[in-house]
C-alpha positions as a Markdown table, in Angstrom:
| # | Residue | x | y | z |
|---|---|---|---|---|
| 1 | Unk | 137.3 | 127.8 | 125.7 |
| 2 | Unk | 134.4 | 126.4 | 127.7 |
| 3 | Unk | 131.8 | 124.4 | 125.9 |
| 4 | Unk | 128.1 | 124.6 | 126.9 |
| 5 | Unk | 127.0 | 121.6 | 129.0 |
| 6 | Unk | 125.5 | 118.8 | 127.1 |
| 7 | Unk | 121.9 | 117.8 | 127.8 |
| 8 | Unk | 121.5 | 114.8 | 130.0 |
| 9 | Unk | 121.3 | 111.5 | 128.2 |
| 10 | Unk | 118.3 | 109.3 | 129.0 |
| 11 | Unk | 118.7 | 105.6 | 129.3 |
| 12 | Unk | 116.2 | 103.2 | 127.6 |
| 13 | Unk | 114.8 | 102.5 | 131.1 |
| 14 | Unk | 114.0 | 106.2 | 131.5 |
| 15 | Unk | 112.3 | 106.3 | 128.1 |
| 16 | Unk | 110.4 | 103.1 | 128.7 |
| 17 | Unk | 107.0 | 104.8 | 129.6 |
| 18 | Unk | 107.3 | 107.0 | 126.5 |
| 19 | Unk | 108.2 | 104.1 | 124.2 |
| 20 | Unk | 105.4 | 102.0 | 125.5 |
| 21 | Unk | 102.9 | 104.8 | 125.0 |
| 22 | Unk | 103.6 | 105.3 | 121.3 |
| 23 | Unk | 101.6 | 102.3 | 120.0 |
| 24 | Unk | 98.6 | 103.3 | 122.2 |
| 25 | Unk | 98.7 | 106.8 | 120.8 |
| 26 | Unk | 98.8 | 105.5 | 117.2 |
| 27 | Unk | 95.8 | 103.3 | 117.9 |
| 28 | Unk | 93.9 | 106.2 | 119.3 |
| 29 | Unk | 94.6 | 108.3 | 116.2 |
| 30 | Unk | 93.3 | 105.5 | 114.0 |
| 31 | Unk | 90.2 | 105.0 | 116.1 |
| 32 | Unk | 87.8 | 107.5 | 114.2 |
| 33 | Unk | 88.7 | 105.9 | 110.8 |
| 34 | Unk | 88.2 | 102.4 | 112.3 |
| 35 | Unk | 84.8 | 103.3 | 113.7 |
| 36 | Unk | 83.6 | 104.7 | 110.3 |
| 37 | Unk | 84.9 | 101.7 | 108.3 |
| 38 | Unk | 83.7 | 98.9 | 110.6 |
| 39 | Unk | 80.5 | 100.2 | 112.2 |
| 40 | Unk | 78.9 | 102.1 | 109.4 |
| 41 | Unk | 78.9 | 105.3 | 111.4 |
| 42 | Unk | 79.6 | 108.6 | 109.8 |
| 43 | Unk | 81.5 | 111.1 | 111.9 |
| 44 | Unk | 81.0 | 114.8 | 111.1 |
| 45 | Unk | 84.2 | 116.5 | 110.0 |
| 46 | Unk | 84.1 | 118.9 | 112.9 |
| 47 | Unk | 83.7 | 116.1 | 115.4 |
| 48 | Unk | 86.5 | 114.1 | 113.8 |
| 49 | Unk | 88.9 | 117.0 | 113.9 |
| 50 | Unk | 88.1 | 117.7 | 117.5 |
| 51 | Unk | 88.7 | 114.1 | 118.5 |
| 52 | Unk | 92.1 | 114.0 | 116.8 |
| 53 | Unk | 93.0 | 117.4 | 118.5 |
| 54 | Unk | 91.8 | 116.0 | 121.8 |
| 55 | Unk | 94.0 | 112.9 | 121.5 |
| 56 | Unk | 97.0 | 115.1 | 120.5 |
| 57 | Unk | 96.4 | 117.5 | 123.4 |
| 58 | Unk | 96.0 | 114.7 | 126.0 |
| 59 | Unk | 98.5 | 112.1 | 124.9 |
| 60 | Unk | 101.2 | 114.1 | 123.1 |
| 61 | Unk | 101.1 | 117.5 | 124.8 |
| 62 | Unk | 99.6 | 116.4 | 128.1 |
| 63 | Unk | 101.5 | 113.2 | 128.9 |
| 64 | Unk | 104.7 | 113.4 | 126.8 |
| 65 | Unk | 105.0 | 117.2 | 126.8 |
| 66 | Unk | 104.1 | 117.4 | 130.6 |
| 67 | Unk | 101.4 | 120.0 | 129.9 |
| 68 | Unk | 99.4 | 118.5 | 132.8 |
| 69 | Unk | 102.1 | 119.8 | 135.1 |
| 70 | Unk | 103.2 | 122.9 | 133.3 |
| 71 | Unk | 99.6 | 124.3 | 132.8 |
| 72 | Unk | 97.4 | 123.7 | 135.9 |
| 73 | Unk | 94.1 | 124.0 | 133.9 |
| 74 | Unk | 95.1 | 121.8 | 131.0 |
| 75 | Unk | 93.4 | 118.7 | 132.5 |
| 76 | Unk | 90.2 | 120.7 | 133.3 |
| 77 | Unk | 90.0 | 121.9 | 129.7 |
| 78 | Unk | 90.3 | 118.3 | 128.4 |
| 79 | Unk | 87.7 | 117.0 | 130.9 |
| 80 | Unk | 85.3 | 119.7 | 129.8 |
| 81 | Unk | 85.8 | 118.6 | 126.2 |
| 82 | Unk | 85.3 | 115.0 | 127.2 |
| 83 | Unk | 81.9 | 115.8 | 128.8 |
| 84 | Unk | 80.8 | 117.7 | 125.7 |
| 85 | Unk | 81.9 | 114.9 | 123.3 |
| 86 | Unk | 80.5 | 112.1 | 125.4 |
| 87 | Unk | 77.1 | 113.9 | 125.6 |
| 88 | Unk | 77.2 | 114.1 | 121.8 |
| 89 | Unk | 77.9 | 110.4 | 121.6 |
| 90 | Unk | 75.1 | 109.5 | 124.0 |
| 91 | Unk | 72.8 | 111.9 | 122.2 |
| 92 | Unk | 73.5 | 110.3 | 118.9 |
| 93 | Unk | 72.8 | 106.8 | 120.1 |
| 94 | Unk | 69.4 | 107.8 | 121.3 |
| 95 | Unk | 68.6 | 110.0 | 118.4 |
| 96 | Unk | 69.5 | 107.3 | 115.9 |
| 97 | Unk | 67.0 | 104.9 | 117.6 |
| 98 | Unk | 64.4 | 107.7 | 117.7 |
| 99 | Unk | 64.7 | 108.1 | 113.9 |
| 100 | Unk | 64.8 | 104.4 | 113.1 |
| 101 | Unk | 61.4 | 103.4 | 111.6 |
| 102 | Unk | 62.0 | 99.7 | 112.4 |
| 103 | Unk | 62.4 | 100.3 | 116.1 |
| 104 | Unk | 59.4 | 101.4 | 118.2 |
| 105 | Unk | 61.4 | 103.8 | 120.3 |
| 106 | Unk | 60.4 | 107.4 | 120.7 |
| 107 | Unk | 61.5 | 109.8 | 123.4 |
| 108 | Unk | 60.7 | 113.4 | 123.9 |
| 109 | Unk | 63.6 | 116.0 | 123.5 |
| 110 | Unk | 63.8 | 116.4 | 127.2 |
| 111 | Unk | 64.4 | 112.7 | 127.8 |
| 112 | Unk | 66.9 | 112.5 | 124.9 |
| 113 | Unk | 68.9 | 115.4 | 126.4 |
| 114 | Unk | 68.7 | 113.8 | 129.9 |
| 115 | Unk | 69.9 | 110.5 | 128.5 |
| 116 | Unk | 72.8 | 112.2 | 126.8 |
| 117 | Unk | 73.7 | 114.0 | 130.0 |
| 118 | Unk | 73.6 | 110.8 | 132.1 |
| 119 | Unk | 75.7 | 109.0 | 129.5 |
| 120 | Unk | 78.4 | 111.6 | 129.6 |
| 121 | Unk | 78.5 | 111.7 | 133.5 |
| 122 | Unk | 78.6 | 107.9 | 133.6 |
| 123 | Unk | 81.6 | 107.9 | 131.3 |
| 124 | Unk | 83.2 | 110.6 | 133.5 |
| 125 | Unk | 82.7 | 108.5 | 136.6 |
| 126 | Unk | 84.1 | 105.3 | 135.0 |
| 127 | Unk | 87.2 | 107.2 | 133.9 |
| 128 | Unk | 87.8 | 108.4 | 137.5 |
| 129 | Unk | 87.5 | 104.7 | 138.5 |
| 130 | Unk | 90.1 | 103.9 | 135.9 |
| 131 | Unk | 92.4 | 106.6 | 137.1 |
| 132 | Unk | 92.1 | 105.4 | 140.7 |
| 133 | Unk | 92.8 | 101.9 | 139.7 |
| 134 | Unk | 95.9 | 102.8 | 137.8 |
| 135 | Unk | 97.1 | 104.9 | 140.7 |
| 136 | Unk | 96.4 | 102.1 | 143.2 |
| 137 | Unk | 97.8 | 99.2 | 141.2 |
| 138 | Unk | 100.5 | 100.7 | 139.0 |
| 139 | Unk | 101.4 | 103.9 | 141.0 |
| 140 | Unk | 100.7 | 106.1 | 138.0 |
| 141 | Unk | 99.5 | 109.2 | 139.9 |
| 142 | Unk | 96.8 | 109.9 | 137.3 |
| 143 | Unk | 94.7 | 111.6 | 139.9 |
| 144 | Unk | 96.9 | 114.6 | 140.5 |
| 145 | Unk | 97.5 | 115.9 | 144.0 |
| 146 | Unk | 96.6 | 119.3 | 145.4 |
| 147 | Unk | 98.3 | 121.5 | 148.1 |
| 148 | Unk | 95.6 | 122.6 | 150.6 |
| 149 | Unk | 96.0 | 124.7 | 153.7 |
| 150 | Unk | 93.3 | 123.3 | 155.9 |
| 151 | Unk | 91.8 | 119.9 | 156.5 |
| 152 | Unk | 88.7 | 118.7 | 158.4 |
| 153 | Unk | 88.2 | 115.2 | 159.6 |
| 154 | Unk | 86.4 | 113.2 | 162.3 |
| 155 | Unk | 89.5 | 111.1 | 162.6 |
| 156 | Unk | 91.2 | 114.1 | 164.3 |
| 157 | Unk | 88.6 | 114.0 | 167.1 |
| 158 | Unk | 90.4 | 112.6 | 170.2 |
| 159 | Unk | 87.1 | 111.6 | 171.8 |
| 160 | Unk | 86.0 | 109.4 | 168.8 |
| 161 | Unk | 82.6 | 111.2 | 168.9 |
| 162 | Unk | 82.2 | 111.7 | 165.2 |
| 163 | Unk | 82.9 | 115.4 | 165.6 |
| 164 | Unk | 84.8 | 117.0 | 162.7 |
| 165 | Unk | 88.0 | 118.8 | 163.7 |
| 166 | Unk | 89.6 | 121.4 | 161.5 |
| 167 | Unk | 93.3 | 122.3 | 161.2 |
| 168 | Unk | 93.8 | 125.7 | 159.6 |
| 169 | Unk | 96.9 | 127.5 | 158.4 |
| 170 | Unk | 98.9 | 124.4 | 157.4 |
| 171 | Unk | 102.3 | 125.5 | 156.2 |
| 172 | Unk | 104.2 | 122.2 | 156.0 |
| 173 | Unk | 103.7 | 118.4 | 155.7 |
| 174 | Unk | 105.9 | 115.6 | 156.9 |
| 175 | Unk | 105.8 | 111.9 | 156.3 |
| 176 | Unk | 107.7 | 109.6 | 158.6 |
| 177 | Unk | 109.5 | 112.6 | 160.1 |
| 178 | Unk | 110.6 | 113.8 | 156.6 |
| 179 | Unk | 109.5 | 117.3 | 155.6 |
| 180 | Unk | 108.2 | 117.1 | 152.0 |
| 181 | Unk | 108.9 | 120.8 | 151.3 |
| 182 | Unk | 105.4 | 121.8 | 150.5 |
| 183 | Unk | 103.8 | 124.9 | 152.0 |
| 184 | Unk | 100.6 | 123.0 | 152.9 |
| 185 | Unk | 98.9 | 119.6 | 153.2 |
| 186 | Unk | 99.2 | 117.2 | 150.3 |
| 187 | Unk | 95.7 | 116.2 | 149.2 |
| 188 | Unk | 95.8 | 112.8 | 147.4 |
| 189 | Unk | 93.6 | 113.2 | 144.4 |
| 190 | Unk | 90.3 | 114.2 | 145.9 |
| 191 | Unk | 90.3 | 117.8 | 144.6 |
| 192 | Unk | 91.4 | 116.7 | 141.2 |
| 193 | Unk | 88.7 | 114.1 | 140.9 |
| 194 | Unk | 85.9 | 116.5 | 142.0 |
| 195 | Unk | 87.2 | 119.2 | 139.6 |
| 196 | Unk | 87.3 | 116.7 | 136.7 |
| 197 | Unk | 83.7 | 115.6 | 137.4 |
| 198 | Unk | 82.5 | 119.2 | 137.7 |
| 199 | Unk | 83.9 | 120.3 | 134.4 |
| 200 | Unk | 82.6 | 117.1 | 132.8 |
| 201 | Unk | 79.2 | 118.1 | 134.2 |
| 202 | Unk | 79.6 | 121.6 | 132.5 |
| 203 | Unk | 80.4 | 120.0 | 129.2 |
| 204 | Unk | 77.5 | 117.6 | 129.4 |
| 205 | Unk | 75.0 | 120.3 | 130.3 |
| 206 | Unk | 76.1 | 122.5 | 127.5 |
| 207 | Unk | 75.7 | 119.9 | 124.8 |
| 208 | Unk | 72.5 | 118.4 | 126.3 |
| 209 | Unk | 71.0 | 121.9 | 126.1 |
| 210 | Unk | 72.2 | 122.3 | 122.5 |
| 211 | Unk | 70.8 | 118.8 | 121.7 |
| 212 | Unk | 67.4 | 119.6 | 123.2 |
| 213 | Unk | 66.9 | 122.5 | 120.9 |
| 214 | Unk | 68.2 | 120.4 | 118.0 |
| 215 | Unk | 65.5 | 117.8 | 118.4 |
| 216 | Unk | 62.9 | 120.5 | 119.3 |
| 217 | Unk | 63.5 | 122.2 | 116.0 |
| 218 | Unk | 64.6 | 119.2 | 113.9 |
| 219 | Unk | 67.4 | 120.0 | 111.4 |
| 220 | Unk | 67.9 | 123.7 | 112.4 |
| 221 | Unk | 70.7 | 123.1 | 114.9 |
| 222 | Unk | 73.9 | 123.7 | 113.0 |
| 223 | Unk | 76.1 | 123.4 | 116.1 |
| 224 | Unk | 74.6 | 120.1 | 117.2 |
| 225 | Unk | 74.7 | 118.7 | 113.6 |
| 226 | Unk | 78.5 | 119.3 | 113.5 |
| 227 | Unk | 79.0 | 117.0 | 116.5 |
| 228 | Unk | 76.4 | 114.2 | 116.2 |
| 229 | Unk | 77.4 | 111.0 | 114.4 |
| 230 | Unk | 74.9 | 109.4 | 112.0 |
| 231 | Unk | 74.5 | 106.1 | 110.2 |
| 232 | Unk | 76.5 | 106.1 | 107.0 |
| 233 | Unk | 74.3 | 106.8 | 104.0 |
| 234 | Unk | 71.6 | 108.3 | 106.1 |
| 235 | Unk | 70.4 | 111.7 | 104.9 |
| 236 | Unk | 70.6 | 114.3 | 107.5 |
| 237 | Unk | 67.3 | 115.7 | 108.6 |
| 238 | Unk | 66.3 | 118.8 | 106.8 |
| 239 | Unk | 64.5 | 121.7 | 108.4 |
| 240 | Unk | 60.8 | 121.4 | 108.4 |
| 241 | Unk | 59.2 | 123.8 | 106.0 |
| 242 | Unk | 57.1 | 126.5 | 107.5 |
| 243 | Unk | 53.3 | 126.0 | 107.4 |
| 244 | Unk | 51.6 | 127.8 | 104.5 |
| 245 | Unk | 49.2 | 130.5 | 105.7 |
| 246 | Unk | 45.5 | 129.7 | 105.3 |
| 247 | Unk | 43.7 | 131.4 | 102.4 |
| 248 | Unk | 41.4 | 134.2 | 103.6 |
| 249 | Unk | 37.8 | 133.2 | 103.6 |
| 250 | Unk | 35.3 | 135.3 | 101.6 |
């Protein structure tokens, strides 16, 4: 009687990256609690839940569960969420200063929304710097590669006249005479980086727009209020009462 084959056993060396990642994941899960306890910042329940789900989706499912490879748009979904959350964070920083009576700091809703957008995009760019550094120094391949079927480059111009030359219908790629088995050219991270920044841009624009109307109509934005951190013990702004109609003149 034949027995089913046993699954391959992994050595401790193979499990090294997974084992080293566990303390970092635990620290990330404790981060919202640490911020609330040590910085006097109150995170809305909705925001806190989304942060924890984001960490789980990125570190547990994405990295350990290989969802980044299995599902092509998993990374784009997370970067869109990042753009949204970072815009909320930048928005909260400016909004807290705007409402602080001890600080002479007042910005219009447009400028607050613009500052939130710029904060989110800056975080997105810094993250891409980090990914590039990890790939360059530690060979992590955080900036995933893309198979493309055409390339354009001035380096292909034999006359060195800065004229872009295009190669279309690429069906294979070889390195040092070895065919890599791909049906196109292997792009090294450029498409992934631009896609990440674009979806980050979308998330930032969405929340900045929501935040603009939240400040414009102070206290009436239920969606924005669910994502904006506040100072602990600070009462959330209540909607402004409508103006009473003037009494008719006799």
